[in-house]
C-alpha atoms as one frame of an Amber mdcrd trajectory, in Angstrom:
protein
 -68.694  63.624  65.263 -72.336  64.399  65.089 -73.242  60.764  65.252 -70.912
  60.209  68.390 -72.660  62.963  70.187 -76.122  61.535  69.323 -75.054  58.123
  70.617 -73.743  59.776  73.956 -76.884  61.470  74.495 -78.942  58.401  73.822
 -76.863  56.460  76.311 -77.274  59.110  79.008 -81.096  59.116  78.426 -81.080
  55.247  78.669 -79.082  55.326  81.987 -81.447  58.114  83.354 -84.406  56.202
  82.420 -82.873  52.863  84.079 -82.204  54.737  87.278 -85.693  56.445  87.290
 -87.046  52.817  86.800 -84.854  51.427  89.587 -85.975  54.178  91.874 -89.816
  54.043  91.266 -89.554  50.184  91.688 -87.514  50.739  94.964 -90.048  53.251
  96.253 -92.878  50.942  94.968 -91.224  47.844  96.876 -90.689  50.081  99.977
 -94.235  50.981 100.089 -95.430  47.305  99.438 -93.030  46.177 102.121 -94.296
  48.988 104.503 -97.778  47.963 103.805 -97.298  44.379 104.432 -95.127  45.201
 107.648 -97.996  47.070 108.948-100.581  44.325 107.946 -98.275  41.797 109.665
 -97.926  43.997 112.790-101.648  44.265 113.328-102.376  40.363 112.684-101.325
  39.409 116.198-103.465  41.647 117.812-106.342  40.603 116.042-105.471  36.991
 116.468-104.972  37.382 120.181-108.388  38.768 120.308-109.878  35.933 118.544
-108.051  33.258 120.676-109.298  35.035 124.031-112.789  34.747 122.731-112.995
  31.374 121.095-112.019  28.976 124.100-114.535  30.378 126.536-117.091  27.890
 128.102-120.457  29.069 127.219-122.305  28.619 130.462-119.515  29.425 132.924
-117.579  32.461 130.975-114.283  30.417 132.196-111.327  30.111 129.674-111.073
  26.441 128.883-109.392  24.286 126.229-110.579  24.078 122.592-111.768  20.505
 123.048-113.515  21.006 126.341-115.472  24.269 124.449-116.286  21.913 121.786
-118.223  19.383 124.177-121.744  18.671 123.601-124.105  20.302 126.089-126.992
  18.738 127.477-129.368  19.028 130.388-130.538  16.361 133.118-133.440  16.344
 135.588-132.259  15.362 138.872-134.395  14.418 141.927-134.253  16.280 145.424
-136.302  14.193 147.838-134.452  13.153 150.920-134.091   9.668 149.541-132.169
  11.122 146.606-129.446  13.090 148.678-126.980  13.474 148.335-126.935  13.769
 144.560-124.521  12.888 142.088-122.812  15.386 139.481-124.541  18.634 140.602
-121.453  20.015 141.833-119.978  19.833 138.206-122.953  21.219 136.578-122.455
  24.730 134.730-125.962  25.872 135.599-128.601  24.204 138.060-132.204  25.353
 137.948-134.013  24.568 141.183-137.869  24.975 141.163-140.673  23.585 142.965
-142.327  19.929 142.249-145.007  18.011 143.462-145.321  17.012 147.088-143.614
  20.455 148.070-139.879  19.372 147.437-137.851  21.209 144.584-136.440  19.206
 141.832-133.524  20.204 139.449-132.559  20.748 135.774-128.940  20.949 135.210
-127.035  22.180 132.430-123.789  20.387 131.699-120.997  21.362 129.083-117.770
  22.488 130.649-117.515  19.077 132.857-117.955  15.559 132.296-119.077  13.746
 135.494-118.932  10.179 135.698-122.275   9.626 137.401-125.452  12.285 137.424
-128.595  11.434 139.398-130.831  10.235 140.470-132.511  10.915 137.168-136.421
  11.534 137.519-139.411  12.601 135.323-139.830  15.694 133.502-142.486  18.287
 134.132-143.765  21.055 131.750-141.823  23.655 133.359-138.584  21.780 133.013
-139.435  21.108 129.226-139.850  24.886 128.767-136.466  25.431 130.336-134.960
  23.084 127.974-136.696  24.793 125.200-135.080  28.344 126.154-131.749  26.516
 125.846-132.372  24.403 122.867-130.739  21.537 124.492-131.338  17.630 124.862
-132.350  16.602 128.251-132.090  13.425 130.246-135.200  12.142 132.220-136.895
   8.950 133.249-140.627   9.319 132.218-142.905  12.398 132.365-146.245  13.937
 133.329-148.968  13.648 130.647-148.439  17.464 130.099-144.759  17.115 129.654
-145.264  14.109 127.284-147.742  15.792 125.117-145.256  18.725 124.737-142.307
  16.527 123.823-144.370  14.408 121.435-146.086  17.350 119.645-143.058  19.374
 119.064-140.430  16.628 118.688-138.089  17.600 121.466-134.739  16.339 122.178
-135.580  13.787 124.753-133.132  11.402 126.196-135.869   9.451 128.124-134.632
   6.410 129.716-137.847   4.698 128.859-136.467   4.716 125.158-132.536   4.724
 125.838-132.206   2.304 128.606-128.645   1.507 127.840-127.588   4.837 128.608
-128.534   4.458 132.099-128.022   2.408 135.064-129.643   1.389 138.505-127.588
   1.577 141.664-128.946  -1.216 143.711-127.593   0.370 146.969-130.494   2.580
 146.805-134.242   1.798 146.522-136.087   2.627 143.446-137.175   5.207 142.030
-134.416   6.976 143.699-131.332   4.999 142.295-131.298   5.802 138.319-128.089
   7.257 137.228-126.348   8.169 134.001-122.983   9.693 132.773-121.765  12.556
 130.711-120.103  10.004 128.369-123.101   7.918 128.018-125.347  10.832 127.356
-122.986  12.506 124.934-122.729   9.148 122.986-126.641   9.200 122.587-126.628
  12.879 121.702-124.187  12.268 118.765-126.005   9.140 117.443-129.283  11.216
 117.616-127.681  14.370 115.816-128.522  16.342 118.961-125.381  18.217 119.043
-126.650  21.836 118.538-125.861  25.441 119.430-127.748  26.797 122.524-130.198
  29.363 122.110-128.551  31.320 125.439-125.708  33.679 125.033-124.877  34.563
 128.867-122.699  37.752 129.745-120.047  37.482 132.141-117.527  40.145 133.581
-115.667  39.663 137.038-115.100  43.274 137.553-118.819  43.971 137.424-119.047
  42.311 140.814-116.389  44.782 142.501-119.048  47.343 142.747-119.231  48.592
 146.566-122.711  49.935 146.237-124.178  46.585 145.872-125.957  44.986 148.971
-123.968  42.803 151.402-124.672  38.883 150.621-122.588  36.739 153.028-125.490
  34.562 153.969-128.628  33.731 151.811-131.612  31.770 152.934-134.640  30.596
 151.222-137.591  29.358 153.079-139.926  27.639 150.441-142.238  25.884 152.711
-142.703  23.918 155.850-141.008  20.913 154.186-137.929  22.611 152.599-135.373
  25.305 153.117-132.040  25.850 151.465-129.101  28.350 152.336-125.825  29.603
 151.047-122.785  30.823 152.885-120.034  32.916 151.196-116.525  31.512 151.665
-113.253  31.959 149.503-115.258  33.320 146.522-117.949  30.586 146.538-121.282
  29.988 148.092-121.509  26.695 149.879-125.033  25.265 149.792-127.050  23.485
 152.360-130.378  21.654 151.965-132.733  21.525 155.246-129.728  22.457 157.483
-127.426  19.683 155.928-124.368  20.543 153.849-125.058  19.601 150.226-122.124
  17.309 148.915-121.395  15.174 145.908-122.336  11.640 146.777-119.287   9.734
 145.421-116.551  12.113 146.718-118.216  14.298 149.323-117.200  17.573 147.627
-119.259  20.390 148.572-121.668  21.979 146.360-120.308  25.377 145.903-121.440
  28.145 143.354-120.174  31.350 142.058-123.637  32.928 141.125-126.869  32.560
 142.471-129.909  33.814 140.741-133.304  34.220 142.397-136.189  34.489 140.134
-139.704  35.491 141.385-142.745  34.351 139.589-146.318  32.614 140.196-146.215
  28.925 141.122-149.694  27.648 141.165-151.407  24.370 141.836-153.296  23.108
 138.516-157.083  22.197 138.780-156.029  18.301 139.207-154.483  19.519 142.512
-151.442  17.509 141.688-149.394  19.191 139.228-147.904  22.775 138.908-147.941
  25.616 136.610-144.975  27.807 136.749-144.907  31.065 134.654-141.804  31.369
 132.930-142.888  34.058 130.384-143.341  37.800 131.461-141.475  39.693 133.742
-140.620  39.871 137.588-138.502  40.760 140.306-135.579  38.813 141.934-131.994
  38.924 142.967-128.541  38.209 141.435-125.621  37.370 143.923-122.262  36.972
 143.689-118.811  37.892 145.364-120.376  38.497 148.775-122.952  41.120 147.179
-126.399  41.145 145.800-128.292  43.162 143.317-131.993  43.461 142.608-133.002
  42.607 139.220-135.611  42.589 136.807-136.123  39.608 134.551-138.112  39.342
 131.393-138.763  36.596 128.762-140.785  37.357 125.528-141.712  33.875 124.857
-141.071  30.087 125.811-138.404  29.891 123.398-136.397  33.124 124.042-133.792
  33.681 126.803-134.547  34.915 130.031-133.110  38.516 130.421-131.673  39.893
 133.654-131.477  43.821 134.200-130.784  45.834 137.249-133.459  48.362 138.322
-132.158  50.938 135.862-132.473  48.833 133.002-128.828  47.866 132.493-127.694
  44.392 131.681-126.610  42.483 134.692-123.387  40.317 134.083-122.806  37.123
 135.844-119.247  36.240 137.607-117.388  33.802 135.722-118.023  30.418 137.291
-121.060  28.097 138.009-124.640  29.156 138.660-127.676  28.139 140.879-130.773
  29.641 139.401-133.627  29.527 141.919-137.185  29.800 140.420-139.576  30.668
 143.216-143.008  31.744 143.884-143.661  35.468 144.505-144.952  34.594 148.390
-141.618  32.710 149.302-139.367  34.151 151.948-135.834  35.270 150.851-133.366
  36.621 153.484-130.184  38.104 152.491-127.647  39.391 154.795
């Protein structure tokens, strides 16, 4: 009898332990499932944030496909004499720098990444200050020849030149125009060359974009912008439908092939010192240091202070209170002008 009682007690204890184990396992499993559920629920938000950030064009701040975001970026030096107008491809550039060259007529160095224009030009020679701008971006640049000063910089520092003198097959001449205003290239031809030279590198420039920044009602009105650079050249912009439409010497600026207007989202005006060198031919443009200017977008303008620590660092734009200025998502035309040049913003 005692033996039966012992057996019954042992069976009861075993059942209790089994139940307890099952309960413990159930609680542990629920805890793990709950943990996994929370983890899985948090992933989409994190992934969504990553998705929002990873396909943004670096120089326009616009959302693009992964394929476009990964396209190689490059720069191209484009002529702006009257014989070179209208130019090709500038309306598809992410950023165009416009600054003075010899003879009192500006020249451009344009950044291309988001778009792939089939024709870019006319391509002209490099100057030291254009080489300096390319160094700020750490991007390869297309050109045809150079000044002696620019050549020395390129050779001494082994810069990523795409000189037509060395890579003629990636350029062509348009016989409907007179030389030297007839040299052209394309995004495809330059990217082919860039890949073969292993020049596909990340840019040093990290731009800030914020559309809401330009809803500030305290900014200055800027429906019309006029830059009178000398007796040979003026350029202006008129704000319409969210874009600034460009003219040069009173004539609307258009793309040569399809007559599409040059229209930009942002205008940067950077004041600095531009001086004639001792040879009385070439220019020195101060790009390092600090100075004043304007940033213009969405029919508004804000006074800015620019600064640049050294020739390889990024040019930083801040407002008069020392806060960073964001660009409006879209393309930008960046003027580097002399402190004495006249600017009218209305």
